[in-house]
C-alpha positions as CSV (number, residue, x, y, z in Angstrom):
1,M,74.2,37.0,-25.9
2,A,70.4,37.4,-26.8
3,R,68.4,40.7,-25.6
4,C,65.5,39.9,-23.6
5,W,63.3,41.1,-26.4
6,E,64.8,38.7,-28.8
7,M,64.3,35.6,-26.8
8,R,60.9,34.0,-26.3
9,G,59.1,32.4,-23.0
10,C,58.9,28.8,-24.5
11,D,61.6,26.3,-24.9
12,D,62.9,25.0,-28.0
13,E,60.5,22.2,-28.6
14,M,57.5,24.4,-27.6
15,Q,59.2,26.6,-30.4
16,A,59.2,24.2,-33.3
17,E,55.4,23.7,-32.9
18,C,54.4,27.4,-32.4
19,L,52.8,28.7,-35.5
20,H,54.3,32.2,-34.1
21,S,57.4,31.3,-34.2
22,T,57.7,28.8,-36.8
23,T,55.4,29.8,-39.8
24,L,55.0,33.5,-39.3
25,H,58.0,34.6,-37.7
26,D,55.0,36.7,-35.5
27,R,55.4,38.3,-32.1
28,C,54.0,35.7,-29.1
29,P,50.7,37.4,-28.3
30,T,49.9,38.5,-24.9
31,K,47.5,35.9,-24.4
32,C,50.3,33.2,-24.9
33,A,51.1,31.5,-21.3
34,F,55.1,31.9,-21.6
35,A,54.7,35.6,-23.4
36,G,54.7,37.0,-20.2
37,C,58.4,38.3,-18.6
38,D,59.7,38.2,-15.1
39,L,62.8,39.5,-15.6
40,P,63.8,42.0,-13.2
41,Q,64.6,44.6,-15.5
42,H,60.5,44.4,-17.3
43,E,58.4,47.6,-16.5
44,L,55.1,48.4,-18.3
45,T,54.9,51.8,-19.1
46,S,52.1,53.8,-20.6
47,D,54.2,57.0,-21.0
48,P,53.1,58.1,-24.4
49,A,56.5,59.6,-24.8
50,L,58.4,56.0,-24.9
51,V,54.9,54.2,-26.2
52,F,54.8,56.1,-29.4
53,D,58.7,57.0,-29.7
54,P,59.3,56.6,-34.0
55,S,62.9,56.2,-33.3
56,V,62.4,52.4,-31.4
57,D,63.0,49.5,-33.7
58,R,59.7,47.4,-32.8
59,D,60.5,44.7,-35.5
60,H,63.2,43.1,-32.9
61,A,60.4,42.5,-30.5
62,V,59.5,38.8,-30.6
63,K,56.7,39.6,-27.8
64,E,53.8,41.6,-27.6
65,Y,54.6,42.7,-23.9
66,C,58.3,44.4,-25.1
67,L,56.1,47.1,-26.8
68,F,54.8,48.6,-23.8
69,C,58.3,47.6,-21.5
70,A,60.0,50.6,-20.6
71,F,63.6,48.7,-20.7
72,F,63.0,47.9,-23.7
73,L,61.7,51.3,-25.6
74,I,64.4,52.9,-23.8
75,N,67.2,50.3,-24.5
76,G,66.2,48.4,-27.5
77,P,67.3,49.0,-31.1
78,R,66.6,52.2,-32.5
79,R,66.1,53.1,-36.6
C-alpha cells in the first residue's frame, strides 16, 4: 500500500507527460494545481523541530507540500 507521501496528485496519463514525474523524477512543485493534499491527516507545520529534523528521509516525498506536513515529518521514513 502506497503511503500518502509517495503518491502524486495527478492521474497516470498526466504523469506520463509530466517532466517532474518522468524525466527528472523530481518533487511536484507547490505551484502545480495537482500537488496539493486534501487528505485528513495533512497538517502544515512551521515547527522548527519538525521542519529541520535531520532524521527525516525527505527523499521519499514526491511533493514539496510533504516537506512541511506534520504527518509526513512525524510518520515518514527515517535515515
